[in-house]
N, C-alpha and C positions, 0 to 999 in steps of 0.2 A: 504493500500500500504506500509506503514511504517513497519507493522508487517511482511509482506512477505519479505521485504528487510532484516529485522533483522534476520529472520530465515535462509535466504540464506547465509548471512554473517557468521553466526555461523556454518552452515553446511560446508561452504568453509574452515573455519578455522580448522574444525575437520579432514578434509581430506588433508590439506596442509602438505607437507613433513616437518619433524622435523627440518631439516637444514635451512628452510626458516626463522626460528625465533631464530637461533643460536646466542648466544652473542659473544662478542669479546674474551672471555676466553674459548670458546668451539672449539674443533678441531683445536687447536693452531699449528702454524708452526714457526720455527725459521730458517732463512736462514743464513748459514755460507758461506761467500763470498770467499771460497777457498776450496781446497781438504780436506778430512778428516784428523784429527790429528794435525792441527795447532791451533793458538790462537783463531780464529773465532769459530772453532769447540768446543774448551774448553769453550768459552763464552756461546754458545748456550746450551751446556750440563749442564752448571752451572745453567742456568735459568730453564732448563728442570727438573733437580733434585729438586731445591729449591721450585719452584712453585707447583710441584706435591706432594712433601713431606709435604708441608704446607697446602695441600688441597685447594689451590687457583684454580687449574685446576683439573678437574675430570679424564681426560685421559692424558696419557703421551704426551708431546709435540713432534711433528714430527720435526726432524732436516733434512733439505735438503741442498745440496751443490751446489753452483753456482760460480765456480772458474773463474778467468779471470781478467786481468788488476789490480791485487792486490786490488780487491774490486770494481773496476769500472763497471764490468758487472752487478753485483747485484744492485748497486746504480742506474744505468741507467734503469734496468728492473723495479725496484720499482717505480721510478719517471714516466716513460713513459708508462709502460704496466700494472702495478698493484698498482696504486696510492691510492686506497680506501679500500684495504682489511683490515677489522677490527681485524682479528685474526692472522695476520702475522707480525712478528718482524724480524729485520735484525741486526746481530751482527756487531759492528764496534770497532775500536781501535784508539789509538793515531796515529798510522800509517795511518789510513784512512784519518784523518784530515790533516796530512802532505801531502798526495798525492793530496787531494782536493786543498790545498794551492798551490801546484806546477802545478795545471791545468791538472792532470793526469786522472780526471774523465770526460773529455770532456767539453761539454758546461754547465754542471751542477756545482753548487757551494754548499756551506754549507747551503744556504737558501732554498734549493729545497726539503728537507724532514722534517719530524717532529721528532726532537730528543727526545727520550723517557726517557732514564735513563742511568746513569753510575753506575755500581754496584760493581766495584772493580778496583784496579790499581796495576801496578808494577812500578818499578823505575829503571832508568839507573844505571849501576854499572861499576866500573873500576876494572878489575880483572888481577892479575899477578900470576906467580908460587909462591909457598911457599918460595923457595930459591932465589927469585928475589932480585936484589940489590935495587929495588925501594920499600921503606917501607912506603912512603907517596906520596901524589899528588905532593908535592914540588920536590921530588926526580925525578918523571917522567917528570915534567915540566922542570927541570934543564937539564935533559938528552936531551929533545927535543930542548931546546935552544942551547945547546952545539953543537949538530949535529943531526938534525932531520932524516937524512938518515940512521943513525945507530939504530934507534928505530922503530921496525916494529909493527904497530898497526893492529889488526884484528877484524873482526866482521862478523856476519851472515847476511850481507846485502850489497848491492852495493852502489855506490856513490848516495847520495841523500836520502838514507834510514834513518830510525831512528838511527840505530847503527852507521852509518857513521857520522850522525849529532853529536852524542855524542863525537866521536873522533875529529871531526873538531872543536867543541866547546872547547874541552880540549886543542887542539893546539892553538886556538885563545886566550884562557885564559892564556896560557903560553907565549904569545907574539910571536907565530910562525905562519907564513903564512900557511894556511891549504893546499895550493897547493904543499908545500914542504914535507908534511908528507908522510911516506911510509905506504900505507893502503892495506891490503889484504882482499878481500871479499870471504867469504865461503858460502856454500849452506845453512847452518843453524848454530845455536849456538853449537850443538854437535860437529860439525867438527872444529869449532873455538876453543872450549875448548880442544879438542884433540891436535890441533896444538900448543896451549899454553903449555900444559903439555909436549909436545915433544920438546919444545924449538925452535919452528919455528917462533913464534911471541913473542914480548916483553910484550904486554898488550892486553887484550881482552875487548872490550866494549859491554857488554851485559845487562842483566836484573838481578835485585837483587833476584827475586824469583828463577830464573834459577840457579844463583850462589849458593844460599842457598841449593837448592836441590842437586847440585853437591858436595858441601862440606859434606852434610849428607851422600852422597854415597861414600865418601872417596877420592874425587878428590884432587890432589896435587896443590891446588890453594889457593889464599888469596885475599880478597877484599880490595882495597885501599880506596875506597870511594863509597858512594851511592849518587845518584843525586836526593835527596828529600829535602824538607824544613826542616825536622827534622829527627832524627835517627829513624830507623825502628824497630818494635818489633820483637821478635823471635830470630832466630839464628844469625842475623846480628846486634843485639842490640849494640854491642861494636864497630861497624864500624862507623867512623865519616862521616859526609856528606861532599860533595865537598865544600860547603859554609863555613863550620867550618874551613876548611883548607885554606880559602882565595880565593877560585875559585867559582865565581858566576854562577854555572851551576845547573839548575833544569830541570829534564826531567822525567815527569810522562807518563806512558803508560797506558792510561785508557782503560777499557773494558765496553762496554755498547751496547745499541740498539737504532735503529731508526725505524720509520714507514713511510708509504706512505704519500704524501702531502695532500691527500684528505680524510684521515681518519677523521671521525666525532669527535668533541670535547668530546662527551659522551664516545665513545669507547676508545679514547686516554686517557682520565682521568681514566677510569677503569683500564687500564694497568699501568698507572703511580702510582695510589694508591696501586695496587697489589705489585709493586716492592718496594714502600716506606714502606709497611708493612713487607714484607718478609725480607728485608735487615736489619731490626732492631733486628732480632732474634739471639739467641745464636747458633742455628743450622746453620744459614747462615754463621756466623763467622767461624765455623768449616769447612764448605765447601770451603770458601776462602783460609783458611790455607792449606787445603789438596791440593789445586791447585796452591800454591805458589803465591797467590795474597794478597794484603793488603787492609784494609777497605777504601772505598771511595764511597760515595753515593751522586749522584746529580740528581735532577729531576726538572721539571718546569722552572721558570724564571732563577733560579740559574744555571741550566744546559745550557740553551740557552746562557747565558752570558759567560759561560766557553767556549762553542763551538766557539763563535765569537772571544773571546780574543785569544784562542789557534790557530785558523786558521790565524789570523792576525800576531801573533808571528811567525808562520811558514812561512808565505809569506815574512816577513822581512828577516828571516834567509836565505830563498831561494835566495833572492836578494843579500844579503851580500856575500853569497858563490858562486854566479854566476851560479846557477843551471838552466838548461834548462826547458822549459815547464811551465813557470809561466803564470798565466792568465793575460790578458791585462788589 
């Protein structure tokens, strides 16, 4: 009887479809929680290129788009409908964490997915025209103190967004009530940069990588400060941090991935090890630089600790600035 059972088992295995035994790195998918062309798309395609070029995955990763609610639709879908898919990862950013902290992802919190990896980061930047009278953060802060209504701040995001937060934090550091600042929201960073160059706004609160790319392209702009712990490498190496100039503002825009809450430890660890390996290579550093990102790798307990501390920081800021939609 045992021999017959053994033969049957082997025969069944022989005719089983190949996909039945597919591992977590087979037929991979990355979900970008927005339309093509944005930061989530960039993050997915970074993983797509890095993992394929390093021969970690055999077939190119499929990138699918799930826009809605600035990441909320994708988050809810993975938690409620696709919680155990071993070969699906979802791109997230620091903006995702900010939205979670403000309660914009509905009933779900940062504790409802498995945070896989952060593979790079960008940082906030304060940008002015080359001929601006503001040469330092102190110059901008003094102008805000003197008459905040005469200093027009702009960004590619509405009230409560990351870029708005950078402007509000700058106003606060200058001793100015954020409610008195003049803030203009644009559809994206490109529109805001154009408005800055046209003299329609006084300062633009964007990202260092974006500003660096604009400068290389010949834009008539200058970066007053970067919102990082230390000076950034590359084209902005000579730009001082906000902290160097006496303003305790640190704003990292992380880029990474999460997985469904019911993905097995074995499959999750396979992905985690894959990213830990790939991000250490010279080839990956080149890919980051090409995309205007800076090195930052977090996995495992270190990443979980970062997620918790970041969302708590954002919840406090949301409360301090009186933003709506905070979780109870």
